[in-house]
N, C-alpha and C positions, 0 to 999 in steps of 0.2 A: 470673411466678407461683413462688414457692418450693414445691418438692417435699419432703413428710415422707416418709421410707422407712418403709413396714410390709411385710407380708408379701406374697408375690408374688401371691395370689389376689385381695387386696381391699386398696384404699387409700383414703385421703381427703385430698384438697389443699384447702388453706384460704390464702385470699390476700386483702390489700386491693386493692378495685376502684378505683383512682384516689384512694384516702385517703377517700373519701366513704361507701363501702358495701363491707360483708364478703361476698364470694362464696365459697360452697362447691361445689366440685365433686366429686360423689361418684362414683366409678368402680368399678363392681363386676362381677366376672366371673361367667357362667353358662355352662353347658354348652349351645350350640345343639343342638337336634335334628340328628342326623346329621351332628354335626361333632366330632371329638375335641379339638380345641383351645377352649379357652375363649375367648369373646368379650366384648368390654367395653361395660358399659352404663352411660350416666352421666345426671346431672341436675344442673341448676345451681339453687343456692339464694342469692338476693341480698337480704342484709338492709339496708336503707336507714336513713338517720339518723332518719327519722320512725317508726321501729320497724315500718313496712310490709315485706313481704318479698314479693318478685318470685320466682316459680318458673316455670322452662322447662318447657313440655310439649315432649317429645321427638318424639313420633309423629304422623304425619299425622291430621288430624282430617277424616272424611269423615262426620259426623253421628253417629256411634257415641259421641262422648261423652268420648274419651280426653284432651281438650285441658283437660277438667275434672277427670276421674277419676284421672289420675296425680297432678297436684298436689294433691289430696285424700288421697293415701296419705302424700306427703311432708310435707304440712302437719300431719297428724295425729301423726307421730311428732315431728317438729320442735316440736310441742306450742305452736301459735300458733292465735289464732281466725281463723276462715276470713274473718271481715271485714278482717282486715289483709291477706290474699293478693291478689297481683296476679299475672295469668297472662300470660306470653308464649309464642310459638311458636318453637321453636329452628328453625335452618337445619338443613340436612344436613350432618353432620359425622360419619364415621364412627369417626374417631380419637378424637374427645370424648366422643361419646354412643354408640357401637355400632350395631348394625342399627335401622333407622327405616323401619318399614312399616305398613301398616294392611291385614291380610289373614289369615284362617284364624282370627278371633277370638283371637288370641294374646297381643295386648297385656296382657290382666290375667295370665294365668298367666306370662308371661314378667317381669312387673314386681311383682307382689305383694309378693314379699320384697326385691327390689333397692330399689325405691323408697321403702320404709318402712326399710329399713336406711339410705338415703341421709338421711332425715329424722333418724332416731334418732342417726346418727353427728354430725352437725350439733349436735344438742342437746346430745349428751355433752361436745363440745368447748367449748361456751356454759357448761355447767354446771362444767367444769373450771376455765375462766376465772374464773367467780365464786368458786369455792372458793379459789383462788388469791389473788384481790384481797382476801377477806375474811379468808384464814388459818382455814378451817374444812373439815371433810371434805365431800368431795363428796356422799357419800351423807345428810349431813343437809340437802340442799337437794332442792326441788321446782320445778318450772316449770310454768307455764299463761300462755296468753294473749300468749306472746312475752316472758315476764317469768321472772327466777330469784328464788326466795324462800327465805330462812333464818328458818323459824318460830320457831326459839330467841330471836331478837335482833329478828325483825319486820321486817329489812331485805328491800329488794326493788328488784332492777336490771334495766333493759330490755336485750334481746339487742342493740340497737343501741348501747347503752353498754359492751356487753362484747365486741363484734365487734374491736376492734383487739388486745384480749389474747387472744382466741380466735384469732385468726390464727398466734398463735405457740404454740399449744397443741399437742402432739403427737396424732396422730391414731389413733383407735381402730380396732381390727379389726373392720371391718363385719360379719364373720360371726358375732361373738359380741357385738356391741352388743346391749343390753337392747331389747326390743321391747313396747310396750303390750299388755296382756290384751285382747282384744277387749270385754269389759264395762266398760273403761274408756275406750272411743272417745268422742271427741265430734264428730267430723267424718265418718269412715267409717260408713257405715250409716244416714247422715241424709241428706235429698234435697236437693240442691243443682242450682239452675238451671243451664243450659248458660252458660258463661262468656262465649260469642257470641251468645246469645239476643236480647238487647236490641238490639244492633248489627244483627242480620237481619232484626228487626221496622222497625227503622229505614230498612233498606237500605242500610247501611253498606257502602262497598267492602271486600269480606273474600276474596272468591273469586279464583282465577285468571283469569277473565274480567275482572275490575275492575281487575287490574294495569295500571298506566299511567306507566311511567318516563319522566323527561322526555325530550322528542325522540322519542316513540316513532313507528315505523311500523308499517303494517299488510300482512298478508300473506293471501291466499286461496288455496285449493287446487285444483288441477286433478289428481285422481288416476286412475289407470287403473281403470276401470268393471269391469274383470274382474280378481278378486283374483288375486295372483301374477304378473299380467301386467306386461311392462316396455315402458320408452319406447323409441319406434325413432327419432323426430324430431318436431320441431314447428316452426312457423313463427309468430312472435310479431310479426311487423311491424305487424299491425293493433292488436295489443294496446298497442305502445310508443308509438302515436299516442294514445290515450286520456288525458285529462286526469288528471294526479296519479299515474300510474302511472311508477315510477322504476326498475324491475327486473323481469326475467323470468328464474327460476332454475330449471334442473332440480334435483331432489332425490329422497332415498331414505328410506324408513322402517326400513330395515335388514333388510326380509323379502325381498329379491331378492339375487342373488349380488353379491360386491364389485365396485365400479366400474360397476354397472349402476343406474339410476334408475328409479322407477315413479310419479314425480309431478312438476308443476311448480306452482311459487309465482309469483304475480304480486303484486309488492312496490309500495305506494305510500303516500299521506299519508291515505288515508281506506279504511276497510274495504269501504264502500259502493262505492266508486270500483273498488277491486280486485275486488270481487265481480261488479260488473257487467261489467268487462273480460273475465272468464273466457269469456263467449261468443263473443269474438272470437279466441281461440286455436286455432289450427288444430294438432291432433295426431295422430300417428300411433303406435298402440300394438302391442306384440308380444303376441297373445293366443291363438294357434292351440292352444298346449298346455293350455290352460284351457278352452275353449271347451264341451268335452264333459262337464262337470260340471253336474248338475241335482238338483233336488228329485225330479222324476218319475225320474230315473236312480238316484237312491240308494234310493228304495222299492222299485224291481224288483230290484235288487241284493240288498237285504235281503232280500226274499221268497224269492230264490234260495238265498242263504246260510243262512236259517232250514231251509229244506227238506234242504239237504246236511248240517248238523251241524257242530258247532265244528272251528275249524281248529288250535286251541290249548286248553290247559286253565288256567285261573285257580285253580281249587281243586278238589281231588278227594280224598274219603275214602271208605274202603269201596266198596261196588259198587251204585249208585245204580239201574241198570238191573236187577240182579238183585231188588234189594228193591221196587222198583215192581212186577214182575212176581208177588210174593207179597202186594201190598197188598190191603187189603180194598175200597178205593177209590182212584182215580187222578182228579187234577184237573190239567187242563191250560189255559192261558190264554196268548194274545200281548197284549203290553203294548207301546207306543210313545209317543216324544215328540218334539218338533221342535227344531230349531235355534232358539235366541232371542237377541234381541239385549240390551245392557245398557240402551239409552235412557236415559241418564243426562240429568236436566233441564239441566245446564250442559254444553253440548256440549264436547268435546274443543278444549283450547286450550292454549297456552304461549306465553311471552315471554322472549326472549332476547336478550342484549347480548355480541357478539364485541368485547371491547375490542381496543384497537391494540397491545396488548402481548401477544395471543394468548390472552388468559385468557378464560372464558366464562362468564356470568352468568345464571341462570334465575330466572323467577318462575313456580312451576308448580303445579298441583293434581295432585300425584302421590301414589300410595299407596306407591311404592317408590323412593323416590329413589336409594338405594345401587346397585340393581339399573341403573336409568336411566344412572346416573353411568359404569358400566361399558360399558353397551351404546352411549351415545355415543361414549365414548373409541374403542371399537373400530371404529365407522363412520367417524368423521372422523379417527382416527390421532392423538389427542392423549393429552396426559397426565391421568387422572382428576382428581389433584390441583390440576389448573389450573381446576376448576371450582366456582362458587359456586352452591348451590341454595337459594332461597327456597322454602321450602314455605307455600302460601297454602292457605286453608280450600277443600274441595273440595265441590262442589254434585252430589253423587250420584257414586259410584264403582263399589260393588258387585262390584268385582274388574275393571271395565274398565281403570280407571286404575294397576293393577299393570303393566301394559304399558308399553313406552317408545316407540311409534312417534310419537307426537305430539309429543313432546321431540326424538328423533332429527331428525325433519321440520324443527321449528323452528331446531334448532342448524345444519342445514344452509343454512337462510336466512341465520341471522345471520351466519354465517361468509362469506356473499355479499354483505353490506352491513354491513361493520365500522364501529364507533364510532357506531351508533345501535341501540336496542332495537327490536326488531320483533316483534309479536305475531301468532301464526299462529292463525286460528280456524276450525273446521270450521263449517258451515253444518249444518243437522239432516239433510239427505240425505247429506252428507259421513260423518256421525257414524253414520248407520243403515247405509250400504252399505260401512262401512270398519271394522266392529267386528271384537272377537276373540268369535266366537259361541260361546254355550253349545252343546255338540254334541248332536244328535240321536241317539236310539237305539232299538234294537227288542230285546225280550226273549221268548223262548218259555219260560214257566215250566211246571214240571211236578211235583207233589208226591203222594206215597202216603201215606194213612192206614191204620191199622188199625182193627179193629172196635171200638176204644175212642176212636177220634178222635185219636191221636197221630200226630205226623207221623214216618214211618219212612225216608222217601226224598225228596229235593229235588233238581232240576235246574234251571238256568238257562243257556240259550243266548244270550247277549249279542252283539248285533251292533253293533259301532260304528266309530268312524273312527280309521284308523290308518295306519302307513306302516313299513316293514322288520320286521313281526311284533310291533310296538309299538303302544299307542293313542295318539293324538295328546293334547297337553296338554288335560287336563280332560275328556278322554273315558274315564277308567279308573274301574274299579268295584272295590272293597276286596275282595280274596280272602276275607276275614273277613267278608264281609256277613251280618249276622243274618236267618235262624236257620242257616246254613250250618254253622260249626263245632260247633252243638250235635247236628246231626242226625248219625248214625253212617254213614250212606250218601248222601253229597252229591257233585254235580259240578256245578261252574260251569265253562263253557266258553265262548270267545269267537270271533268271526270280524271282520275288519276291511274297511272300505271306503276308498277312496282319496277325498281331497277337495281342493280348492284354497283352500277357506275357511280362514281363521285362526281357530283355536278357543282359549278362554281361561275363566277361572274366573268363575262368576256366584255370586252370594251364596248361600253353602252349597253349593260345587260338590259334583258326584256326588250328594250326599245330596237336592239340590232335585229329581233325577229318578229316582234309584233307590229313595227312600222311597216313591213313588208306585206303582212297580212292585210292590215286595215287601210293603208293607202292605195294598196293594188285593188283590194275590194272596192273601196269608195271610187276609184276610177271607172269601175264596171258599173257602179250605181250612176254615175256622172253621164255614161255613155248610153245608158238605158232612158235616162231624163233627158237626152238631147244637149247635155252641156259638157265643157271641159270640167276637169278636176278643179282647177283654180276657183273658178265661177261656183261650183257646187260648195266648196270648202268656204267662200265668202257668204253665200246664202245661209248656209248653216250655221256658220258663227255667228251671225247677226249683230247685234248692237255691241258696242264694246262693254265688257264685265269683266270679272273676276269669278272664276267657278268655283265652287268649295273643294278644297284639297283633301286628300287623304291624310290620315294621321302622319306626322312627320314629314310631309310634302309640302311643295309649294303650291299655291293657287295658279289654275290654267288661264291667262288673261286673253281674251279673245281679240282685243285690240291690237296687241303685240303679235300675236298670229297672223291677224289679217296684214299687219305692216310689212312682215318679211315675205309673204306672199306676193302682194303688190310689188314690192321692191324687185324680188327677183324676175317676176313676169316683164316688167320693165327693163331689167338689165339684160335679160335675154331676149327682148323683143317678141315675147311670147304671144301668139295670136289666137291659139287654141284651134287652130285648122289642122288637117291631118296632112302629113308630109305628102307633097307631090312628086317626090324623087323616089323610085323603086329602091327599095333596101335602105332608105334613109328614115329614121325616126326621132321623135323627140317626146320625153316624158317630165311629168312633173312629180314632186314628193314634197312634203310636208311632215315635220315631227317636233314635238315639244319634249324635251327631257334634260335632265340635269340643271334645270332652269334656264336653259336656252332655247330660243325659238329660230328654228331653221327651214327654210324654203330653197328647193334645188331644182335646176332643170337639167336633163342630160340630153345630148346629142349623140347618136351612134349610127352606125352603118352595119348592115348583115349582108354578108357576102359569102355565098355557097353554105350558111349555116354558121358561118364565123361571125361572132359579135365583138365588134371593135367600138370602144368609146372614143368619141372625137372630142368633146369638149362638156365640162361640167361648170355651170354657173350656181354660184351659192350666196345666199344673202342671209345673214345671221344677226340675230339680236341676243347680246351677251350683257347688256346695260350700258351703263353710262361711260366706260373707260375701256379702251383697249391698252392695256398696261404694257405690253412689248410686242409692237405690231408686227414684226417680222416674226417672232415666236408664235404669235396667233395665227398668220399665214402658214406656218409650217405645220402646227396643229391641224388646221382645217383641210390642208392639202393631203395630210397623211391620213386623217380620218376618212376623206373621200376613196382613198386608195384602198384603204381597208374595206370600205363598204364594198367598193367594187369586186374585190377579192371574195369577199362572203357571198357576194350575188352571182358570180360567174366562175370563180378557179377553186376555191377550196371545196374538197371530197367530203362527203359523209365520213364520219367516224361509225366503221363498222364493228359489229360485234357477234360473235359465234361461241356458242358453250361458255359463255360467262366472260371471255376473254376479248380484248380489243384486237384487231388483227392489222392495222394500219401500224406501220414501224418506221416511216422515215417520209422524206419528202417526195419520193415516188408515190407514196400512197395517199400524200397530203400536201399536193404542190402548192408553193406560194406563186404570189403575183409576180411577173417579170417586168422589167421597164417598157418592152414592147407592148404589153397589156394596158399600161396606164394611159390616160389622155394627155394630150399635148399641152392642154391649158386647163386649170380648174382655176376658174375667176372669181373673185371675191368682192362683195360689197358688203357695207355695214349698215345696219339701221340702228343708231344711237337713240337710247331711251334713257329716261330720268329713273334708272333702276339700278340698285346695287350691282358692281360686275360681278360675272360668275365666270366659272371655269370653261374650257375649251376641250379638254382632252377626249370628249366624247359625243357631245350634242350635234356635230356635223355628219357623224356616220350615218344615223337612220334613214334619213331622207333619200340618199343616192340610191340605195336598194330598190325601194318601190319604183322611183323615177327611172330606173333601168328597164324593171319590168314593164312599165307604162311606154317606155319608148320601144321596147321589143314589139309589143302590142300594135304601135303606129307603124313600125316599119314592116311587120309581116302579117298583121291580122290574127296572131296567135297569142294567145293569153296563158303565159306560163304561170302556174301557181305552186311549184315546189322550187325549193332551193336546193343546190345550186341551179341557177336557169340554164338550160341548154336547148338548142334547137336541133341537135345531132339525133 
């Protein structure tokens, strides 16, 4: 590949791929959040002799639609017809593509401009090639459907014919390349079905669990039942006598001290055989330090901590206690929510091959291959560059596959059986009992209002899980949680409980829990003030302005918040009046997370204690452009259904003597079709802001909206998740 030198911050590389196709590699720099140095982001465009175009999708696909969306951006600016486009999944390669991850709804905001610039840069080189061949100004040429046209002479030429010439054209500065006006978009803003949809319907092998390289072996997992426990000894004599068993290997997931193991893998020629052989393994575990942890114990500690007051401050402004003493009314309520599992339909799995030259190859359904590469290298003591990671489609992630444990375990097994690929597959109990759980939490909320119903003081004592005076991963709460920064006298304090459970991000992390607490409590405050929640929100938001963000975060725009509140109220014909029909209820919820502003209204019916969601109205502001409308609607509807599941269906993860007791969907039921609303109605509030992602921000508001609707229908305020009238 010949490199054309341009400025340091952006450059375009063009090359002939085997003489048959022109491949453009666009490498663009962006300043990653929290990093001073720019990181490289790239995409491949291959123009084939038949004038079709293959575009690589660089990020993991977990059902959020990026494998379709990212190529749409490139194809739009390249100016090819969507029918010409073929899409392929890229392997993990930081040097070539930059960060590749699926998390935080960040794919759209990080790629909206760079991906378009990649397509526009390639188009500019093709136009320059045509101008050179015809001896005409580039400005006199136009492009469409993979062709360049010179209107004055009537000449046209395909991109494929121009490819050899374009390979020698100087690359443009991608930061200055001309981009299309949205009014001229032909692909972006038009619904495109998912690139893998037909294959999924047919049952084609796309997922990690489907990987089957030649000569593959299988591994079953025997993991310490008490999280953070370690392996003392094991007797595998009976296991090795089982038909098909080839090896028994002590392994680690990287969550215990270096040199220690917390699992054993049984390797053989059939997963069913090695799975059956697990019962023959005799294991001794070191779990004494973890056996004191339990769900019951956490609840007792939380109760004592709430009574004692916060041990540290998260956010403090003014004097909340003094303001409460002068308030016309004081409202206090306790809210709580449990540990939750991710319960992905595709259990954790990974396939790896330790080559005889010491290189390691993976077929993995990972959300964050770059981090996994570093974690594996650290545990195994190998060079990160010695690994090849093929990213498969993911059958459910929701944050679970941001973790590296399943890949580390597989790498350990592969190293023990070099020369043959091996697939490690969790069964459902393995998956449920060895998750990185959404942390539980307890909140004591207190607010004071004046005689006009305005909030004059706000307190939250948040009891969460932590160590060393800091919250564990995914147990944090934002210091700028609305409406804290708006209220003159505010105090958010926190206290910590230790745990042996591994914690991790669940779709719309933090927001999926804290939205329930704050919007549910604000509904109580509104009731005390003689208002409905949308009106209390409007009055509290005040004039349009941007509130200062936390580090590495985005500011909160009160105008955008009010925009979606007003939109959903109009959309759902919200009156703010209590339902006149017995058993019928209507509730409202708002939340800002992952750069998206969403307000939602829920209608539900309560019959003999059973809660049925009838309809959900959603108004969302994710900026100036809905890239793939049908994909966006599917994301929103799916997020609403996930929120309903968290609110009403998913049962708490229970722990006794340090071990999780939930084993399968009987202990952790999933939402069923008859539990979902007949309609999730969507409206957009389009604003002049860069587009952002949709995997998460629709989820949080539906949870408090359900709670507020239950209160409307029954008069009962439910302050614990999951909500139940039984």
